[in-house]
N, C-alpha and C positions, 0 to 999 in steps of 0.2 A: 827651444820646442822640444817636446817631449812626446812618442809616439808610445800608447800602450795599447799591447796586445798580443798575436800568440803568431812566432814567425812562420808557420805552415798555414795560418788561416788565409782563405783565398781573398776574402775583403780586407784583410790587413796587407796583403800584397799587392792589390789594386793600389790602397789609399798610400799606402809608399813608392808606389811608381807615378803614380800621380805627384807627391811631392818632389822627386826627383825629377821629374819630367819639368817641373816650374822651379828647379832650382831652389827649394827651401829648404834649407839645413836645420837636421832634427836628431835626436838620440833616441833611439830605438829600446824599449824597456820589454823583453820576452817574460812572460807571466810565466812558462815552463820553466825557461832558463834563471830568468832573476826574482822570482815569487811575489807576490802581492804582496804590499805595504798596507796594513790593513788601516791606517790610519787615512793616507792617500784614497782608497778606498772608499770609507766612510764621507770622506770630502764630495768625491764623485756621487755618491748617493743624494748627499745633502744638496750639490747642485741641480743633478737632474731627475732625481726621484729614484726608488730602489727597484720600481716596476719599470724605466727603462735602461737601468743598470742591468738589471738580471735578464739574460737572453733566453726566454722562454720556445724559442722557437728551433734552438740549433741541436744538433742530435745528442749533445751533452744532457741535454738538461732532461729528453726523451728519456736517456738511458737511466736516468736517477730512478730509483726506488718510490713508489707511490707515497711513502711513509716521508721518506724526505721532500717531495713535492708538497705535500698536504702541511707538512710543516712551515711553509715561507707563508706566513701571514703581515710582517712587515719589514719594515727599515733592519732590525736587529737581526731576525731570522733567515733576512734573502743575505745579508753579511756574513752571516757564519755559512750558511751553504755555498757562497763567491768564495771566502776564503777558503774553504774544504777540496772546492773544485773549479778552478780560473777557469776553465772552456766557457762555462756559463755566464762569464763575463761578457759584456756586448762588446765588441769589438768593431774598429780600434777607437781609444779614448785619446784624445790631442790635448794635449795641455799647452797652451799658447801664452803669446807675451800679452795679446790683448783681451783674448777670448778662447775657452774650452772648447770642444766639439766631440759630439759620440755619434758612432757609426758614421759611413763613408756616404758622402752625397757629392757625385763630384759636379751636378749646379750650384750646391749651396757653397762647396771648397773652390768653387772659381770664381763664385760674386765675393767670397769672403778675401778671395787671395786679394782681387780689385779692389775692396775698401781697406786691406791691408789689416785686416783681423787676425790672417792665419798665415803669422811667424811664429 
């Protein structure tokens, strides 16, 4: 299993703590340190939709200039902005053996653990 995110993100910290307490082995990919793989990001956009993968609620999005924000109208333009500003990618994204997840929802993750989907 691979967890994508940013090390200092509070949500990613909670997710990683959850996995560690549940004794789930995973590899962590830090967008800030390890970069963003465009093909992988495009696959996540294909799976979850660009509106879900692009985090418009975070401070990074709010700090982008209005022209950049207004330029995001479809998957291609969203991918361009996310590649240039990895902090606007919703976190974490978990690439599991059985299923992929986006965002951290402890109740959903607990259910996924019980069903064997989170591994």
